[in-house]
The first five atom37 places (N, CA, C, CB, O) and aatype in JSON, in Angstrom:
{
  "aatype": [12, 16, 9, 2, 14, 17, 1, 0, 6, 19, 7, 9, 12, 10, 7, 7, 11, 9, 8, 19, 12, 1, 14, 16, 13, 0, 0, 10, 15, 1, 9, 6, 5, 6, 10, 8, 16, 7, 10, 10, 0, 10, 0, 7, 11, 10, 13, 6, 7, 2, 9, 16, 10, 6, 6, 10, 0, 19, 9, 9, 2, 4, 4, 10, 12, 6, 15, 15, 9, 14, 19, 2, 3, 0, 10, 19, 5, 7, 7, 19, 16, 7, 0, 12, 5, 0, 19, 0, 6, 12, 13, 0, 10, 19, 13, 7, 7, 13, 3, 6, 9, 19, 16],
  "atom_mask": [
    [1, 1, 1, 1, 1],
    [1, 1, 1, 1, 1],
    [1, 1, 1, 1, 1],
    [1, 1, 1, 1, 1],
    [1, 1, 1, 1, 1],
    [1, 1, 1, 1, 1],
    [1, 1, 1, 1, 1],
    [1, 1, 1, 1, 1],
    [1, 1, 1, 1, 1],
    [1, 1, 1, 1, 1],
    [1, 1, 1, 0, 1],
    [1, 1, 1, 1, 1],
    [1, 1, 1, 1, 1],
    [1, 1, 1, 1, 1],
    [1, 1, 1, 0, 1],
    [1, 1, 1, 0, 1],
    [1, 1, 1, 1, 1],
    [1, 1, 1, 1, 1],
    [1, 1, 1, 1, 1],
    [1, 1, 1, 1, 1],
    [1, 1, 1, 1, 1],
    [1, 1, 1, 1, 1],
    [1, 1, 1, 1, 1],
    [1, 1, 1, 1, 1],
    [1, 1, 1, 1, 1],
    [1, 1, 1, 1, 1],
    [1, 1, 1, 1, 1],
    [1, 1, 1, 1, 1],
    [1, 1, 1, 1, 1],
    [1, 1, 1, 1, 1],
    [1, 1, 1, 1, 1],
    [1, 1, 1, 1, 1],
    [1, 1, 1, 1, 1],
    [1, 1, 1, 1, 1],
    [1, 1, 1, 1, 1],
    [1, 1, 1, 1, 1],
    [1, 1, 1, 1, 1],
    [1, 1, 1, 0, 1],
    [1, 1, 1, 1, 1],
    [1, 1, 1, 1, 1],
    [1, 1, 1, 1, 1],
    [1, 1, 1, 1, 1],
    [1, 1, 1, 1, 1],
    [1, 1, 1, 0, 1],
    [1, 1, 1, 1, 1],
    [1, 1, 1, 1, 1],
    [1, 1, 1, 1, 1],
    [1, 1, 1, 1, 1],
    [1, 1, 1, 0, 1],
    [1, 1, 1, 1, 1],
    [1, 1, 1, 1, 1],
    [1, 1, 1, 1, 1],
    [1, 1, 1, 1, 1],
    [1, 1, 1, 1, 1],
    [1, 1, 1, 1, 1],
    [1, 1, 1, 1, 1],
    [1, 1, 1, 1, 1],
    [1, 1, 1, 1, 1],
    [1, 1, 1, 1, 1],
    [1, 1, 1, 1, 1],
    [1, 1, 1, 1, 1],
    [1, 1, 1, 1, 1],
    [1, 1, 1, 1, 1],
    [1, 1, 1, 1, 1],
    [1, 1, 1, 1, 1],
    [1, 1, 1, 1, 1],
    [1, 1, 1, 1, 1],
    [1, 1, 1, 1, 1],
    [1, 1, 1, 1, 1],
    [1, 1, 1, 1, 1],
    [1, 1, 1, 1, 1],
    [1, 1, 1, 1, 1],
    [1, 1, 1, 1, 1],
    [1, 1, 1, 1, 1],
    [1, 1, 1, 1, 1],
    [1, 1, 1, 1, 1],
    [1, 1, 1, 1, 1],
    [1, 1, 1, 0, 1],
    [1, 1, 1, 0, 1],
    [1, 1, 1, 1, 1],
    [1, 1, 1, 1, 1],
    [1, 1, 1, 0, 1],
    [1, 1, 1, 1, 1],
    [1, 1, 1, 1, 1],
    [1, 1, 1, 1, 1],
    [1, 1, 1, 1, 1],
    [1, 1, 1, 1, 1],
    [1, 1, 1, 1, 1],
    [1, 1, 1, 1, 1],
    [1, 1, 1, 1, 1],
    [1, 1, 1, 1, 1],
    [1, 1, 1, 1, 1],
    [1, 1, 1, 1, 1],
    [1, 1, 1, 1, 1],
    [1, 1, 1, 1, 1],
    [1, 1, 1, 0, 1],
    [1, 1, 1, 0, 1],
    [1, 1, 1, 1, 1],
    [1, 1, 1, 1, 1],
    [1, 1, 1, 1, 1],
    [1, 1, 1, 1, 1],
    [1, 1, 1, 1, 1],
    [1, 1, 1, 1, 1]
  ],
  "atom_positions": [
    [[-195.98, -8.2, 34.91], [-195.34, -8.55, 36.18], [-195.98, -9.87, 36.76], [-195.49, -7.35, 37.21], [-197.21, -9.98, 36.67]],
    [[-195.33, -10.78, 37.3], [-195.88, -12.02, 37.9], [-196.35, -11.81, 39.16], [-194.96, -13.07, 37.98], [-195.72, -11.12, 39.96]],
    [[-197.61, -12.46, 39.48], [-198.13, -12.29, 40.76], [-197.57, -13.49, 41.69], [-199.71, -12.25, 40.69], [-197.54, -14.67, 41.33]],
    [[-197.17, -13.02, 42.84], [-196.37, -13.98, 43.76], [-197.45, -14.15, 45.05], [-194.7, -13.23, 44.27], [-197.6, -13.27, 45.9]],
    [[-198.08, -15.26, 45.06], [-198.99, -15.46, 46.31], [-198.28, -15.63, 47.67], [-199.87, -16.72, 46.11], [-198.88, -15.52, 48.74]],
    [[-196.96, -15.91, 47.56], [-196.24, -16.18, 48.69], [-195.96, -14.74, 49.29], [-194.94, -17.03, 48.34], [-195.57, -14.64, 50.45]],
    [[-196.16, -13.74, 48.55], [-195.95, -12.36, 49.12], [-197.36, -11.77, 49.38], [-195.09, -11.39, 48.09], [-197.47, -10.57, 49.66]],
    [[-198.38, -12.52, 49.31], [-199.7, -12.21, 49.34], [-200.3, -11.23, 48.29], [-199.92, -11.76, 50.57], [-201.29, -10.53, 48.49]],
    [[-199.57, -11.26, 47.16], [-199.91, -10.51, 45.95], [-201.13, -11.1, 45.34], [-198.75, -10.5, 44.95], [-201.38, -12.3, 45.28]],
    [[-201.94, -10.0, 44.83], [-203.2, -10.46, 44.11], [-203.3, -9.61, 42.97], [-204.53, -10.38, 44.98], [-202.92, -8.44, 43.01]],
    [[-203.83, -10.18, 41.88], [-204.12, -9.37, 40.66], [-205.45, -8.72, 40.7], [0.0, 0.0, 0.0], [-206.42, -9.31, 41.18]],
    [[-205.54, -7.51, 40.22], [-206.9, -6.71, 40.23], [-206.95, -6.19, 38.74], [-206.95, -5.36, 41.43], [-205.92, -5.82, 38.18]],
    [[-208.15, -6.18, 38.15], [-208.3, -5.61, 37.02], [-208.84, -4.22, 37.16], [-209.04, -6.42, 36.25], [-209.87, -3.89, 37.75]],
    [[-207.96, -3.45, 36.49], [-208.15, -1.98, 36.57], [-207.87, -1.45, 35.15], [-207.18, -1.29, 37.68], [-206.81, -1.72, 34.58]],
    [[-208.88, -0.65, 34.55], [-208.56, 0.0, 33.16], [-208.29, -1.03, 32.12], [0.0, 0.0, 0.0], [-207.53, -0.76, 31.19]],
    [[-208.92, -2.3, 32.22], [-208.81, -3.27, 31.17], [-207.47, -4.06, 31.32], [0.0, 0.0, 0.0], [-207.13, -4.84, 30.42]],
    [[-206.73, -3.88, 32.37], [-205.55, -4.52, 32.58], [-205.43, -5.29, 33.93], [-204.53, -3.54, 32.47], [-206.09, -4.88, 34.88]],
    [[-204.7, -6.28, 34.06], [-204.4, -6.81, 35.41], [-203.24, -6.02, 35.9], [-204.08, -8.37, 35.42], [-202.21, -5.81, 35.26]],
    [[-203.54, -5.55, 37.25], [-202.41, -4.97, 38.04], [-202.08, -5.88, 39.34], [-202.8, -3.45, 38.48], [-202.78, -6.82, 39.7]],
    [[-201.08, -5.5, 39.91], [-200.61, -6.32, 41.06], [-200.74, -5.59, 42.46], [-199.12, -6.71, 40.82], [-200.06, -4.58, 42.65]],
    [[-201.46, -6.0, 43.32], [-201.53, -5.44, 44.65], [-200.52, -6.2, 45.74], [-203.06, -5.55, 45.11], [-200.64, -7.42, 45.87]],
    [[-199.64, -5.57, 46.44], [-198.94, -6.33, 47.36], [-198.93, -5.67, 48.72], [-197.59, -6.56, 46.89], [-198.39, -4.57, 48.83]],
    [[-199.47, -6.23, 49.7], [-199.7, -5.59, 51.0], [-198.66, -5.64, 51.84], [-200.74, -6.08, 51.66], [-198.72, -6.41, 52.8]],
    [[-197.54, -4.82, 51.61], [-196.41, -4.59, 52.59], [-196.76, -4.1, 53.86], [-195.48, -3.69, 52.09], [-197.9, -3.68, 54.09]],
    [[-195.88, -4.13, 54.68], [-196.14, -3.56, 56.04], [-196.45, -2.05, 55.94], [-194.89, -3.79, 56.98], [-197.39, -1.54, 56.54]],
    [[-195.54, -1.33, 55.11], [-195.8, 0.16, 54.81], [-197.25, 0.33, 54.15], [-194.62, 0.77, 53.78], [-197.95, 1.29, 54.44]],
    [[-197.61, -0.52, 53.36], [-198.88, -0.26, 52.68], [-199.89, -0.41, 53.69], [-199.16, -1.18, 51.48], [-200.74, 0.48, 53.74]],
    [[-199.97, -1.34, 54.48], [-201.08, -1.72, 55.52], [-201.06, -0.73, 56.56], [-200.89, -3.14, 56.18], [-202.11, -0.38, 57.11]],
    [[-199.91, -0.25, 56.87], [-199.85, 0.85, 57.86], [-200.55, 2.17, 57.38], [-198.37, 1.14, 58.2], [-201.38, 2.83, 58.01]],
    [[-200.02, 2.42, 56.06], [-200.74, 3.66, 55.56], [-202.39, 3.54, 55.39], [-200.09, 4.01, 54.11], [-203.11, 4.52, 55.55]],
    [[-202.83, 2.42, 55.11], [-204.23, 2.27, 55.0], [-204.83, 2.54, 56.29], [-204.6, 0.93, 54.51], [-205.83, 3.24, 56.37]],
    [[-204.22, 1.99, 57.42], [-204.8, 2.32, 58.7], [-204.78, 3.88, 59.03], [-204.03, 1.54, 59.76], [-205.67, 4.45, 59.66]],
    [[-203.71, 4.43, 58.56], [-203.45, 5.91, 58.91], [-204.46, 6.74, 58.16], [-201.94, 6.38, 58.5], [-205.1, 7.64, 58.72]],
    [[-204.6, 6.4, 56.8], [-205.42, 7.23, 55.81], [-206.86, 7.02, 56.28], [-205.22, 6.77, 54.19], [-207.62, 7.98, 56.2]],
    [[-207.28, 5.9, 56.75], [-208.7, 5.49, 56.97], [-209.07, 5.6, 58.5], [-208.94, 3.99, 56.44], [-210.23, 5.41, 58.87]],
    [[-208.1, 5.88, 59.33], [-208.27, 5.83, 60.82], [-209.14, 4.72, 61.24], [-208.84, 7.11, 61.35], [-210.11, 4.89, 61.98]],
    [[-208.8, 3.63, 60.8], [-209.5, 2.26, 61.01], [-208.38, 1.09, 60.98], [-210.67, 2.0, 59.77], [-207.48, 1.04, 60.14]],
    [[-208.55, 0.26, 61.93], [-207.68, -0.94, 61.93], [-208.03, -1.86, 60.91], [0.0, 0.0, 0.0], [-209.17, -1.84, 60.45]],
    [[-207.13, -2.7, 60.47], [-207.15, -3.61, 59.28], [-208.33, -4.65, 59.65], [-205.61, -4.39, 59.01], [-209.19, -4.9, 58.8]],
    [[-208.37, -5.23, 60.88], [-209.45, -6.11, 61.27], [-210.81, -5.48, 60.95], [-209.35, -6.44, 62.76], [-211.63, -6.17, 60.34]],
    [[-211.11, -4.25, 61.31], [-212.41, -3.66, 61.25], [-212.61, -3.45, 59.7], [-212.52, -2.26, 62.13], [-213.73, -3.58, 59.2]],
    [[-211.57, -3.16, 59.02], [-211.87, -2.98, 57.47], [-212.2, -4.33, 56.85], [-210.59, -2.33, 56.65], [-213.12, -4.44, 56.04]],
    [[-211.43, -5.37, 57.24], [-211.64, -6.67, 56.69], [-213.19, -7.12, 57.11], [-210.46, -7.72, 57.27], [-213.92, -7.74, 56.33]],
    [[-213.54, -6.79, 58.27], [-215.04, -7.22, 58.64], [-216.07, -6.4, 57.9], [0.0, 0.0, 0.0], [-217.16, -6.9, 57.6]],
    [[-215.75, -5.04, 57.57], [-216.61, -4.27, 56.81], [-216.77, -4.91, 55.38], [-216.09, -2.84, 56.77], [-217.84, -5.02, 54.78]],
    [[-215.51, -5.33, 54.9], [-215.45, -5.82, 53.54], [-216.22, -7.17, 53.39], [-213.98, -5.98, 53.11], [-216.93, -7.33, 52.39]],
    [[-216.12, -8.11, 54.29], [-216.78, -9.43, 54.32], [-218.33, -9.1, 54.63], [-216.07, -10.44, 55.49], [-219.16, -9.85, 54.12]],
    [[-218.73, -8.12, 55.36], [-220.16, -7.89, 55.54], [-220.73, -7.15, 54.38], [-220.42, -7.13, 56.81], [-221.95, -7.05, 54.28]],
    [[-219.95, -6.64, 53.49], [-220.49, -5.76, 52.24], [-220.72, -4.43, 52.56], [0.0, 0.0, 0.0], [-221.42, -3.74, 51.81]],
    [[-220.19, -3.93, 53.65], [-220.47, -2.5, 54.19], [-219.32, -1.65, 53.93], [-220.76, -2.47, 55.73], [-219.25, -0.54, 54.46]],
    [[-218.34, -2.09, 53.09], [-217.06, -1.17, 52.82], [-217.59, -0.01, 51.96], [-215.78, -2.0, 51.97], [-218.54, -0.16, 51.2]],
    [[-216.96, 1.13, 52.11], [-217.19, 2.15, 51.25], [-216.4, 2.24, 49.99], [-217.06, 3.24, 51.92], [-215.29, 1.7, 49.92]],
    [[-216.95, 2.97, 48.88], [-216.14, 3.08, 47.74], [-214.72, 3.63, 48.05], [-216.84, 3.93, 46.74], [-213.68, 3.12, 47.63]],
    [[-214.81, 4.73, 48.85], [-213.59, 5.45, 49.26], [-212.57, 4.56, 49.98], [-213.96, 6.61, 50.18], [-211.37, 4.65, 49.7]],
    [[-213.05, 3.65, 50.96], [-212.2, 2.86, 51.56], [-211.65, 1.78, 50.7], [-212.78, 2.37, 52.66], [-210.51, 1.4, 50.93]],
    [[-212.3, 1.25, 49.77], [-211.85, 0.35, 48.74], [-210.72, 0.98, 48.0], [-212.98, -0.02, 47.79], [-209.62, 0.44, 47.87]],
    [[-211.04, 2.14, 47.54], [-209.98, 2.89, 46.69], [-208.73, 3.17, 47.52], [-210.55, 4.29, 46.12], [-207.68, 3.17, 46.9]],
    [[-208.69, 3.4, 48.73], [-207.61, 3.61, 49.46], [-206.89, 2.46, 49.68], [-207.9, 4.19, 50.56], [-205.66, 2.5, 49.6]],
    [[-207.53, 1.36, 49.97], [-206.89, 0.1, 50.18], [-206.11, -0.3, 48.88], [-207.95, -0.97, 50.57], [-204.97, -0.76, 48.95]],
    [[-206.77, -0.11, 47.69], [-206.09, -0.54, 46.51], [-204.91, 0.42, 46.2], [-207.07, -0.61, 45.33], [-203.82, -0.04, 45.85]],
    [[-205.14, 1.76, 46.33], [-204.08, 2.62, 46.02], [-202.88, 2.39, 46.95], [-204.56, 4.03, 46.08], [-201.75, 2.45, 46.47]],
    [[-203.04, 2.15, 48.16], [-202.02, 1.75, 49.0], [-201.19, 0.58, 48.65], [-202.56, 1.53, 50.17], [-199.97, 0.56, 48.84]],
    [[-201.86, -0.38, 48.15], [-201.15, -1.69, 47.85], [-200.88, -2.03, 46.27], [-202.05, -2.85, 48.47], [-200.5, -3.16, 45.96]],
    [[-201.05, -1.15, 45.41], [-200.76, -1.29, 44.03], [-199.21, -1.14, 43.99], [-201.56, -0.22, 43.1], [-198.55, -0.4, 44.73]],
    [[-198.76, -1.91, 43.08], [-197.41, -1.83, 42.81], [-196.94, -0.89, 41.76], [-197.0, -3.05, 42.51], [-195.74, -0.69, 41.57]],
    [[-197.95, -0.27, 41.03], [-197.8, 0.85, 40.12], [-198.51, 2.04, 40.91], [-198.47, 0.54, 38.59], [-199.44, 1.9, 41.72]],
    [[-197.95, 3.1, 40.56], [-198.57, 4.28, 41.38], [-199.28, 5.22, 40.28], [-197.34, 5.16, 42.29], [-199.9, 6.22, 40.67]],
    [[-199.21, 4.95, 39.12], [-199.65, 5.97, 38.02], [-201.17, 5.52, 37.61], [-198.55, 5.91, 36.61], [-201.72, 6.08, 36.66]],
    [[-201.83, 4.53, 38.34], [-203.07, 4.15, 37.79], [-204.16, 5.04, 38.54], [-203.3, 2.56, 37.95], [-204.12, 5.15, 39.76]],
    [[-205.14, 5.67, 37.77], [-206.25, 6.34, 38.31], [-207.25, 5.43, 38.85], [-206.83, 7.17, 37.34], [-208.19, 5.04, 38.15]],
    [[-207.09, 5.06, 40.1], [-207.87, 3.93, 40.63], [-209.38, 4.32, 40.94], [-207.16, 3.4, 41.93], [-210.23, 3.43, 40.91]],
    [[-209.7, 5.52, 41.21], [-210.94, 5.84, 41.51], [-211.9, 5.68, 40.12], [-210.9, 7.29, 42.13], [-213.01, 5.14, 40.18]],
    [[-211.42, 6.11, 39.09], [-212.08, 6.09, 37.81], [-212.17, 4.59, 37.38], [-211.29, 6.99, 36.74], [-213.25, 4.09, 37.08]],
    [[-211.03, 3.9, 37.36], [-211.1, 2.52, 37.09], [-211.96, 1.65, 37.79], [-209.98, 2.04, 37.22], [-212.5, 0.7, 37.22]],
    [[-212.14, 1.96, 39.13], [-213.14, 1.21, 39.9], [-214.56, 1.29, 39.38], [-213.14, 1.67, 41.29], [-215.27, 0.29, 39.28]],
    [[-214.98, 2.64, 39.03], [-216.29, 2.77, 38.39], [-216.39, 2.08, 37.14], [-216.63, 4.12, 38.17], [-217.38, 1.37, 36.94]],
    [[-215.55, 2.18, 36.31], [-215.48, 1.64, 34.94], [-215.34, 0.18, 34.99], [-214.32, 2.23, 34.15], [-215.97, -0.48, 34.16]],
    [[-214.53, -0.44, 35.91], [-214.08, -1.78, 35.77], [-215.03, -2.6, 36.61], [0.0, 0.0, 0.0], [-215.06, -3.82, 36.47]],
    [[-215.71, -2.07, 37.36], [-216.48, -2.79, 38.29], [-216.13, -2.98, 39.8], [0.0, 0.0, 0.0], [-215.06, -3.54, 40.08]],
    [[-216.92, -2.58, 40.73], [-216.46, -2.6, 42.19], [-216.51, -4.08, 42.64], [-217.42, -1.65, 43.17], [-215.71, -4.45, 43.5]],
    [[-217.36, -4.89, 42.14], [-217.52, -6.44, 42.77], [-216.22, -7.01, 42.5], [-218.77, -7.46, 42.04], [-215.66, -7.58, 43.44]],
    [[-215.58, -6.93, 41.25], [-214.29, -7.57, 41.04], [-213.23, -6.89, 41.96], [0.0, 0.0, 0.0], [-212.42, -7.64, 42.51]],
    [[-213.16, -5.7, 42.15], [-212.22, -5.11, 43.02], [-212.45, -5.55, 44.48], [-212.3, -3.61, 42.88], [-211.48, -5.74, 45.22]],
    [[-213.62, -5.7, 44.88], [-213.97, -6.23, 46.33], [-213.41, -7.68, 46.57], [-215.64, -6.27, 46.56], [-212.92, -8.09, 47.62]],
    [[-213.57, -8.37, 45.43], [-213.11, -9.87, 45.49], [-211.6, -9.86, 45.59], [-213.57, -10.75, 44.16], [-211.04, -10.6, 46.4]],
    [[-210.91, -9.04, 44.79], [-209.41, -9.04, 44.91], [-208.88, -8.5, 46.19], [-208.8, -8.24, 43.83], [-207.82, -8.93, 46.66]],
    [[-209.54, -7.64, 46.74], [-209.15, -7.05, 48.04], [-209.42, -8.17, 49.23], [-210.04, -5.63, 48.29], [-208.62, -8.4, 50.13]],
    [[-210.61, -8.77, 49.06], [-210.86, -9.78, 50.01], [-209.89, -11.08, 49.86], [-212.34, -10.16, 49.88], [-209.6, -11.8, 50.82]],
    [[-209.48, -11.27, 48.71], [-208.48, -12.43, 48.57], [-207.18, -11.92, 49.21], [-208.22, -12.88, 46.98], [-206.51, -12.69, 49.89]],
    [[-206.8, -10.67, 49.02], [-205.54, -10.33, 49.53], [-205.73, -10.2, 51.14], [-205.0, -8.98, 48.83], [-204.79, -10.61, 51.82]],
    [[-206.71, -9.74, 51.7], [-206.94, -9.84, 53.08], [-206.92, -11.22, 53.6], [-208.16, -9.25, 53.39], [-206.34, -11.52, 54.65]],
    [[-207.53, -12.03, 52.9], [-207.48, -13.51, 53.42], [-206.11, -13.95, 53.41], [-208.33, -14.52, 52.55], [-205.72, -14.64, 54.35]],
    [[-205.29, -13.63, 52.42], [-203.87, -14.09, 52.54], [-203.11, -13.58, 53.65], [-203.14, -13.76, 51.37], [-202.33, -14.27, 54.31]],
    [[-203.38, -12.14, 53.89], [-202.78, -11.47, 55.01], [-203.13, -12.02, 56.43], [-203.17, -10.07, 54.92], [-202.26, -12.16, 57.29]],
    [[-204.29, -12.29, 56.61], [-204.79, -12.8, 57.93], [-204.74, -14.14, 58.17], [-206.06, -12.49, 58.14], [-204.6, -14.56, 59.32]],
    [[-204.85, -15.05, 56.97], [-204.85, -16.35, 57.04], [-203.52, -16.92, 56.99], [0.0, 0.0, 0.0], [-203.37, -18.08, 57.38]],
    [[-202.5, -16.23, 56.55], [-201.01, -16.75, 56.35], [-200.85, -17.45, 55.09], [0.0, 0.0, 0.0], [-201.66, -17.2, 54.2]],
    [[-200.02, -18.21, 54.92], [-199.77, -18.63, 53.62], [-199.73, -20.18, 53.62], [-198.48, -18.01, 53.09], [-199.28, -20.75, 52.63]],
    [[-200.16, -20.86, 54.61], [-200.27, -22.23, 54.53], [-201.24, -22.89, 53.79], [-200.36, -22.65, 55.61], [-201.19, -24.1, 53.61]],
    [[-202.25, -22.08, 53.3], [-203.42, -22.61, 52.62], [-203.17, -22.41, 51.03], [-204.78, -21.86, 53.15], [-203.93, -22.91, 50.2]],
    [[-202.14, -21.69, 50.72], [-201.84, -21.53, 49.25], [-201.74, -22.73, 48.45], [-200.61, -20.85, 49.06], [-200.86, -23.55, 48.7]],
    [[-202.62, -22.92, 47.46], [-202.34, -24.02, 46.52], [-201.57, -23.75, 45.35], [-203.49, -24.56, 46.08], [-201.75, -22.67, 44.77]],
    [[-200.76, -24.54, 44.94], [-200.06, -24.37, 43.69], [-200.49, -25.1, 42.64], [-198.79, -24.62, 43.8], [-199.93, -24.99, 41.54]]
  ]
}
């Protein structure tokens, strides 16, 4: 699957393979509902380094284009730092818009 930055899609390494996260309105709403926290607050926690592993897993699960990936195990095996970077990149695209995308 091709990653489309104009849709704020970001690649994330899980289980030794790159997967695509797309932050659709439905996915972002589901994140807020499941975590009972607004997106801006979550982004702040992420950028401060205070996001929990559970919060990270929910964000990734909600935005993954494929639903059959065992995210919790893949996060531990594949590295939390890379996952945090991918989510941070996706949030930057969502909150910053698309004017700064370099092709």
